[in-house]
C-alpha positions in Angstrom: 123.8 68.3 94.4 124.7 71.5 92.4 125.1 75.1 93.3 125.7 76.5 96.8 126.1 74.0 99.6 126.0 74.9 103.3 127.9 72.6 105.6 126.6 72.2 109.2 128.1 69.9 111.8 126.7 69.0 115.2 129.2 68.6 118.0 126.9 67.9 120.9 123.6 66.0 121.2 122.9 66.6 124.8 124.3 68.2 127.9 127.2 65.9 128.9 128.1 64.7 125.4 131.8 63.9 124.7 134.3 66.6 124.5 135.8 65.1 121.3 133.0 66.2 119.0 133.9 69.9 118.6 137.6 69.5 117.9 137.0 66.6 115.6 134.6 68.6 113.4 136.8 71.7 113.5 140.1 70.0 112.6 138.9 67.1 110.5 136.0 68.5 108.4 135.2 71.6 106.5 132.1 73.4 107.6 130.3 76.7 107.7 128.4 76.2 110.9 129.0 74.2 114.1 125.9 73.6 116.2 125.6 72.4 119.8 122.4 71.0 121.1 122.2 70.7 124.9 118.6 70.8 125.9 116.0 68.2 126.7 113.0 68.4 128.9 115.0 66.7 131.7 117.9 69.0 131.2 115.7 72.1 131.6 114.6 70.7 134.9 118.2 70.3 136.1 119.1 73.8 134.9 116.1 75.3 136.6 117.3 73.8 139.9 120.8 75.3 139.2 119.4 78.8 138.7 117.3 78.4 141.9 120.5 77.9 143.9 122.5 80.5 142.0 121.0 83.2 139.8 124.2 83.3 137.7 123.8 79.7 136.7 121.3 77.7 134.6 123.2 77.2 131.4 125.4 74.5 130.0 128.7 75.2 131.8 130.8 72.7 129.8 130.0 74.6 126.6 131.8 77.6 128.1 134.5 76.0 130.3 135.4 73.0 128.0 134.5 73.8 124.4 134.7 77.6 124.0 137.7 78.0 126.3 139.7 75.6 124.3 138.5 76.3 120.8 137.7 80.1 120.5 141.0 80.9 118.7 140.5 78.1 116.1 136.8 79.1 115.6 138.0 82.7 114.9 140.7 81.5 112.6 138.5 79.2 110.5 135.6 81.6 110.5 133.2 78.9 111.6 130.0 80.3 113.1 128.6 78.8 116.3 124.9 78.2 117.1 123.9 76.7 120.4 121.1 76.5 122.9 123.6 76.3 125.7 121.9 79.2 127.3 119.3 76.9 128.9 117.2 78.9 131.4 119.8 81.7 131.6 121.1 82.6 128.1 122.1 86.2 129.1 124.6 84.8 131.7 126.0 82.3 129.2 126.5 85.0 126.6 128.1 87.4 129.1 130.7 84.8 130.1 131.6 84.0 126.5 132.0 87.7 125.7 134.4 88.1 128.5 136.4 85.1 127.3 136.6 86.6 123.8 137.8 89.9 125.3 140.4 88.2 127.4 141.7 86.3 124.4 141.9 89.5 122.3 139.6 88.1 119.6 137.1 89.9 117.4 133.9 87.8 117.6 130.4 89.0 117.9 128.0 87.2 120.3 124.2 87.4 120.0 121.8 86.2 122.7 118.3 85.3 121.8 115.8 86.4 124.5 112.1 85.9 125.0 111.6 82.2 125.7 111.6 82.6 129.5 108.1 83.3 130.8 109.2 83.5 134.4 109.7 87.3 134.6 106.0 87.8 133.7 104.6 84.5 134.9 101.9 86.0 137.1 100.4 87.7 134.1 101.1 84.9 131.6 100.1 81.9 133.6 96.4 82.5 132.8 97.2 82.4 129.1 98.7 78.9 129.2 96.7 76.2 127.5 97.5 72.7 128.8 98.7 70.2 126.2 96.7 67.5 127.9 93.1 68.5 128.0 91.9 68.9 131.6 95.4 68.9 133.1 95.7 71.0 136.2 98.0 74.0 136.1 100.6 74.0 138.9 100.1 76.7 141.6 103.8 77.7 141.4 106.3 77.3 138.6 110.0 76.7 138.9 110.6 77.5 135.2 108.6 78.1 132.1 110.2 78.3 128.7 108.7 78.6 125.2 110.1 76.6 122.3 111.2 79.4 119.9 111.8 79.0 116.2 114.6 79.7 113.8 113.8 83.4 112.9 115.8 85.0 115.8 118.9 82.9 114.9 118.7 84.0 111.2 118.2 87.6 112.2 121.3 87.4 114.6 123.4 86.0 111.7 122.2 88.7 109.4 123.3 91.3 112.0 126.8 89.9 111.9 126.8 87.5 114.8 129.6 84.9 114.9 128.2 83.1 117.9 124.5 82.8 118.6 123.3 81.7 122.1 119.7 80.8 122.6 117.6 79.6 125.5 114.9 77.1 124.8 114.2 76.8 121.1 113.2 73.7 119.1 116.4 71.7 118.5 115.9 71.8 114.8 116.0 75.6 114.7 119.8 75.4 115.3 120.2 74.3 111.7 117.1 76.0 110.1 118.3 79.4 111.3 121.6 79.3 109.4 119.8 77.9 106.3 117.3 80.7 106.4 120.2 83.2 106.5 122.3 81.5 103.8 119.6 80.7 101.3 117.2 83.5 102.0 114.3 81.1 102.0 110.8 82.6 102.3 109.0 82.1 105.6 106.1 80.8 103.6 108.1 78.3 101.6 107.0 75.5 103.9 108.5 72.6 102.0 112.0 74.2 102.4 111.3 75.1 106.0 110.3 71.5 106.6 113.5 70.3 104.9 115.7 72.6 106.9 114.0 71.5 110.1 114.7 67.9 109.1 118.4 68.8 108.7 118.3 69.9 112.3 116.3 66.9 113.4 118.9 64.5 111.9 121.9 66.4 113.4 120.5 67.3 116.8 121.5 64.2 118.7 125.1 64.1 117.5 126.4 60.6 116.9 123.0 59.0 117.0 122.9 59.7 113.2 126.4 58.2 112.6 126.0 54.8 114.2 125.2 55.6 117.8 122.4 53.4 119.2 122.1 51.6 115.9 120.1 48.3 115.9 122.9 46.6 114.0 125.6 47.7 116.4 128.1 45.1 115.3 128.3 46.8 111.9 129.5 50.1 113.5 133.3 50.2 113.9 135.4 52.3 116.2 133.0 53.5 118.8 135.8 55.2 120.6 136.4 57.4 117.6 132.9 57.7 116.3 132.4 60.5 113.8 130.0 63.3 114.5 127.5 64.2 111.8 127.8 66.8 109.0 125.0 67.8 106.7 125.8 69.2 103.3 122.6 71.2 102.4 121.5 72.5 99.0 119.1 75.3 98.2 116.3 72.9 97.4 116.4 71.6 101.0 117.9 68.2 100.1 121.0 67.3 102.0 123.7 64.6 102.4 124.6 63.3 105.8 128.2 62.3 106.3 131.0 62.5 108.9 134.7 63.5 109.0 137.1 61.2 107.1 139.1 58.9 109.3 136.5 58.6 112.0 134.6 55.6 113.2 130.9 55.1 113.1 128.6 54.4 110.2 126.4 56.6 108.0 123.9 54.4 106.2 120.3 54.3 105.3 119.6 52.4 108.5 121.4 54.8 110.8 119.9 57.9 109.3 116.4 56.3 109.1 116.6 55.5 112.8 117.4 59.1 113.7 114.6 60.3 111.5 112.0 58.4 113.6 113.5 59.4 116.9 111.1 61.3 119.2 108.5 61.8 116.6 104.7 61.5 117.1 102.6 61.9 114.0 105.1 62.0 111.1 102.5 63.8 109.0 102.1 66.6 111.5 105.3 67.3 113.3 104.5 70.8 114.7 107.3 73.3 115.0 107.2 77.1 115.5 108.1 77.8 111.9 106.4 75.0 110.0 104.3 71.9 110.4 106.4 69.2 108.9 105.2 66.2 106.9 108.0 63.6 106.9 105.9 60.7 105.6 107.3 60.8 102.1 111.0 61.6 103.0 113.4 59.6 100.8 116.7 58.2 102.2 119.3 56.9 99.8 122.9 55.7 100.0 124.9 57.8 97.6 128.4 56.9 98.6 130.5 55.5 101.5 129.2 57.2 104.6 127.1 59.5 102.5 123.3 59.4 102.7 121.0 61.7 100.8 117.8 62.9 102.4 115.1 64.6 100.4 111.3 65.2 99.8 110.2 66.7 103.1 106.9 68.6 102.9 105.5 71.3 105.0 102.4 73.3 105.9 101.9 76.6 107.8 102.7 76.6 111.5 100.2 77.3 114.2 99.8 80.5 116.2 101.1 79.0 119.5 104.4 78.1 121.1 104.8 74.9 123.0 105.9 75.7 126.6 107.9 73.4 128.8 107.2 74.4 132.4 108.5 72.8 135.6 107.4 72.8 139.2 108.5 71.2 142.5 106.5 68.2 143.5 108.0 66.5 146.6 111.2 64.4 146.8 112.6 61.1 145.5 115.4 58.7 146.4 116.8 55.7 144.7 118.8 53.0 146.4 120.6 50.0 145.0 122.0 46.8 146.5 123.7 43.9 144.7 122.6 40.4 145.8 124.4 37.3 144.6 123.7 33.6 144.8 120.8 31.2 144.3 117.3 32.7 144.3 118.8 36.2 144.1 115.7 37.7 142.6 113.4 36.5 145.4 115.8 37.7 148.0 116.2 41.1 146.3 112.4 41.5 146.3 112.1 40.5 149.9 114.8 42.9 150.9 113.1 45.8 149.2 109.7 45.0 150.7 111.3 44.7 154.2 112.9 48.2 153.8 109.5 49.6 152.8 107.7 47.9 155.7 110.3 49.0 158.3 110.4 52.7 157.1 106.6 52.9 156.9 106.4 51.9 160.6 108.9 54.6 161.4 106.9 57.1 159.4 103.7 56.2 161.4 105.5 57.0 164.7 106.6 60.3 163.4 103.4 61.2 161.6 105.1 61.6 158.3 102.6 59.9 156.0 103.1 57.2 153.4 105.2 57.1 150.3 103.6 58.7 147.3 105.0 56.0 145.0 107.4 53.1 145.1 109.2 51.1 142.4 111.0 47.8 142.9 113.0 46.5 140.0 115.3 43.5 140.1 117.9 44.5 137.5 119.4 41.5 135.9 116.2 39.5 135.6 114.7 41.4 132.6 112.5 43.4 135.0 111.8 46.0 132.3 110.1 43.3 130.2 107.4 42.6 132.7 105.5 39.4 131.7 107.6 39.2 128.5 110.8 38.3 130.5 112.3 35.0 129.5 112.0 32.3 132.3 115.8 31.8 132.5 116.3 35.4 133.3 114.3 35.0 136.5 116.8 32.6 137.8 119.8 35.0 137.7 122.3 34.5 140.4 123.4 38.2 140.3 120.7 40.8 140.8 120.7 44.5 141.6 117.8 45.5 143.8 116.7 48.9 142.7 114.3 50.6 145.1 113.0 54.0 144.2 110.5 56.0 146.3 108.9 59.4 146.4 107.4 61.3 149.3 106.0 64.8 150.0 108.6 65.4 152.7 112.4 65.3 152.6 112.6 64.2 156.2 110.9 60.9 155.3 113.4 60.1 152.6 116.3 61.0 155.0 115.0 58.1 157.0 114.6 55.9 154.0 118.2 56.3 152.8 119.5 55.5 156.3 117.6 52.2 156.4 119.2 50.8 153.2 122.6 49.9 154.6 121.3 47.8 157.5 120.1 45.3 154.8 123.7 44.2 154.5 123.6 42.6 158.0 119.9 42.1 158.6 118.3 40.6 155.5 119.6 38.5 152.6 122.9 36.6 152.4 125.1 37.8 149.6 124.1 41.4 149.9 126.8 43.8 148.7 127.6 46.7 146.4 125.5 49.7 147.3 125.8 51.3 143.9 128.1 54.2 144.7 127.4 54.8 148.4 124.4 56.1 150.4 121.6 57.6 148.3 120.4 61.1 148.9 116.9 62.6 148.6 116.5 64.8 145.5 113.7 67.2 144.6 111.2 66.1 142.0 111.0 68.6 139.3 107.9 67.7 137.3 107.0 68.8 133.7 103.9 70.7 132.8 103.6 70.9 129.0 101.3 73.6 127.6 100.9 76.2 124.8 100.9 80.0 124.7 99.9 82.4 121.9 103.0 83.6 120.0 101.7 87.1 120.2 102.0 87.0 124.0 105.8 86.7 124.0 108.1 89.4 122.6 111.2 87.9 121.1 114.5 89.8 120.7 118.2 89.5 120.2 120.9 91.2 122.2 124.2 91.9 120.5 126.3 93.1 123.4 125.4 96.7 123.3 122.8 96.4 126.0 119.9 97.0 123.6 117.3 94.3 122.7 116.4 94.2 119.0 112.8 92.9 118.5 112.3 90.0 116.2 109.1 89.5 114.1 107.6 86.1 114.6 105.7 84.2 111.9 102.1 83.4 113.0 99.4 81.9 110.9 96.8 80.9 113.4 94.2 78.2 113.7 94.6 74.5 114.2 97.1 72.9 111.9 97.0 69.4 110.7 99.5 67.5 108.6 99.5 67.3 104.9 98.5 64.2 103.0 100.2 61.4 104.9 100.7 59.3 101.9 98.8 56.0 101.3 100.2 53.1 103.3 101.3 50.0 101.5 98.2 48.0 101.1 100.0 44.8 100.1 98.4 42.1 102.3 100.5 40.2 104.8 101.8 36.9 103.6 99.0 34.3 103.7 101.4 31.3 104.2 103.5 31.9 107.4 105.5 28.9 108.4 107.6 30.2 111.2 107.9 33.1 113.6 111.0 35.3 113.8 111.8 38.2 116.1 111.2 41.7 114.7 114.9 42.4 114.6 115.2 40.0 111.6 112.9 42.3 109.7 113.4 45.8 110.9 115.5 48.5 112.5 113.9 50.4 115.4 114.6 53.3 117.7 112.7 54.7 120.7 112.6 58.1 122.3 110.7 60.2 124.8 108.5 63.2 124.9 107.5 64.0 128.5 105.6 61.0 129.7 105.1 59.5 126.3 107.5 57.2 124.3 107.7 56.6 120.6 109.1 53.6 118.8 109.9 54.0 115.1 110.1 50.7 113.1 111.7 50.7 109.7 111.5 47.6 107.5 114.9 46.3 106.3 113.2 45.5 103.0 109.9 47.0 101.6 108.5 43.5 101.2 108.8 42.9 104.9 106.4 45.8 105.9 103.1 44.0 105.4 104.1 41.2 107.7 105.3 43.7 110.3 102.1 45.7 110.1 100.0 42.6 110.5 101.8 41.6 113.6 102.4 44.9 115.2 98.8 46.2 115.6 98.3 48.9 118.2 96.5 46.4 120.4 99.4 44.0 120.2 102.0 46.6 121.1 99.8 47.9 123.9 99.6 44.3 125.3 103.3 43.8 125.0 104.0 47.0 127.0 101.0 46.6 129.3 103.3 46.8 132.4 104.5 50.2 131.3 102.0 51.9 128.9 99.0 53.3 130.7 97.4 55.5 128.0 97.1 53.4 124.9 99.1 53.1 121.7 98.7 55.1 118.5 100.2 53.8 115.2 101.2 56.0 112.3 102.1 54.9 108.8 105.5 56.1 107.4 105.4 55.0 103.7 108.5 56.9 102.6 110.8 54.8 104.7 108.6 51.6 104.7 108.0 52.1 108.4 105.6 52.5 111.2 105.7 54.8 114.2 104.1 53.9 117.5 103.3 56.5 120.2 102.9 54.9 123.7 101.0 57.3 125.9 101.7 57.7 129.6 104.4 55.0 129.4 107.3 56.5 131.4 106.1 56.8 134.9 105.9 60.6 134.7 109.1 60.9 132.6 112.4 62.5 133.4 113.2 63.2 137.0 109.6 62.6 138.0 109.8 58.9 137.0 110.9 56.2 139.4 111.6 53.7 136.6 115.1 52.5 135.8 114.4 53.6 132.2 112.6 57.0 132.6 113.0 57.9 128.9 112.1 54.6 127.2 115.5 54.3 125.7 115.3 50.5 125.8 111.7 50.2 124.4 112.8 49.7 120.8 115.2 46.9 121.8 112.4 45.3 123.7 110.0 45.5 120.8 112.6 44.0 118.5 112.0 40.7 120.3 108.4 40.7 119.2 107.5 37.5 117.3 106.4 38.1 113.6 105.0 35.3 111.5 106.8 35.0 108.1 107.0 32.6 105.2 109.8 30.0 105.3 110.7 31.1 101.8 112.1 34.3 103.1 115.0 32.3 104.5 115.0 34.1 107.9 116.3 32.3 111.0 114.1 32.1 114.1 115.7 32.6 117.5 
C-alpha cells in the first residue's frame, strides 16, 4: 500500500470483553483510532432492562469505569481518537460521565454524543411507521426499547467538529470504522465501493480477537490464547487494508482467521444492507502478505435503501433455567426422568393455584451431544456424567418462583448421584423479546451533541427504493468429483464459523483449497443442511455462493428458539452450529490423500 494509511484498532468485541485489549493496543501498537464495539441484540435487551430500573443507566459501564478511567491520560498523550457505541440505550448519560472524568483529570478532550437512534421518546407517534422485517409479524402493544441502526455519517461529522471521543447509541457495528475513514479520506457518500470497503474494515474488526485467532476452526494453530492480540487494520485511500496485530502478542492473523470473520453474521453476501451502502462482498480477495499480515480488497457497493433497521424489545413473560449434575451409569436417562418429574410436579401445583401451564420447556442432557439431535454419536448417549438443563417460560413470575423451589428436592427425591446445582438456586428473569423492523430514515432526526447543550443536526444519506446486491459473481461450475472413494468430515476440507441475527443463524463455510469447493457444494445442499439441523431449524435453509473466498454461506431461518434472552436453548446464538456442521460427511476421491475419521 502507498500513500496515506489510517490505522484503526478494536479493543472490544462485545460488552464484557477482556480488559487487556485497550492497554495492549495503546502501548504495543501505533494507531490513529481505537474503537470499542459493545452492542449486540441481546446486549440491547439487557441495557433496556437496566434503564427501566434506573434512568441514569443503560450504557456499557465497564467502558467508563474500567477502560476510560484507567487510560484517559494515555489517550490524551498519544492523541488517539476513541469511537464507541458504549452509549447503548443511554448515550447522553455515558457521555456526561466521561466528560466529568475528563474534567476531574484536568484533561483537554472533546466528547461528542450521537443522538437520534432512540425511538422511545416519540414511540407513540413512530410506532405506526414501523414496517416489520418479517412479513405479517405482529407489532407488540408496548415497547421496552426501540433503537435504529444509524450509519457512519454522524461519527464523521463529530470528528470534523474536533471530537476526540465519539459516543454513539445503536449504530451498525461497522460504522465505528467507516466514520473515521470518511473523515480521514474525505470519501464521497456516493463512492459506494469505498463505502463498502470501509464497512468491511469495521466488520472484520468489530468482534475483536475473533479476527486474530479467536474461535478459529484450527484452534491448535493459534498460540498464546492468554495473550491473544487484538486486531489492527491499516487502511489505504482505495479501501484496501491489511489486518494485523501488535507485535509480541499471541493469536494468529491468517487467510483462515480473517476469512472466518468475514463470513460471521452475514446473510446474503451480495446484498449486506447497511445505512450508508449495500455491500457486495462476494468478490472480496484475502491474501497473506506477511507474518500476521493479511490484505483484504475488492469490496463492491451499491446505494443504500431509504430505511433504517430498528431493533425493538418488549416484555413477554418470564423464564428460568435450572441445572443439576447427575453421575453414574445411565446418567442421561436419569437426568431426563428428573426433569420430567419436576415438570409434572410443578404443573400439578400450578393447577391447584390456577396459574396456567408453562409457555415452553426445554430439556437438554448436556454431555450427551444433546445439541446434535439425531446426529449425536451413540457413545455420547452413554455418558456417565450429565448436566440436566431444564429451562422453562411462563406468563407469570409466581409460577417460576415455584419452579425454582422444586429443583433442589430432586437431590433427595429422584435420581441417585444428583449433585452440583450449577451455581445455586435459579431465579426467574424477565423475557425481553426482539422485534425487528424498519423505519424511514426521514422519520428520525439525527444529531450530535458536543457538550455545549446544543444538538447539531446531521444530514442523512437516503436513496430510496428497494435495494438488491450487485452482481454476485458466478459460482465455480466445476463439477463435483465423479469418483469418490471415501467420506471425510467437512473439517478436513473447510473452515467454518457461525453467528446469529435475531432468531436466524448463519454458517459460513470456506474451502481450504479451491479444488475442494465442488465436493463441498455437492454434499452441502440446502436440503441436506436443513435435514442435519432439523431438530433446530424450523424455517428452512438458504445457501449463497461466495466465489471470492471459495465459500458458501448458509442462513438457517428460525433456528435459535427465539434467539437471545427469549431462547430456552443452551446455545441461543448458534455459536456451536459451525462446529456441528464440520462433522458433516463429504464424499471425496482417495487421491486427495485426506484421512477419514
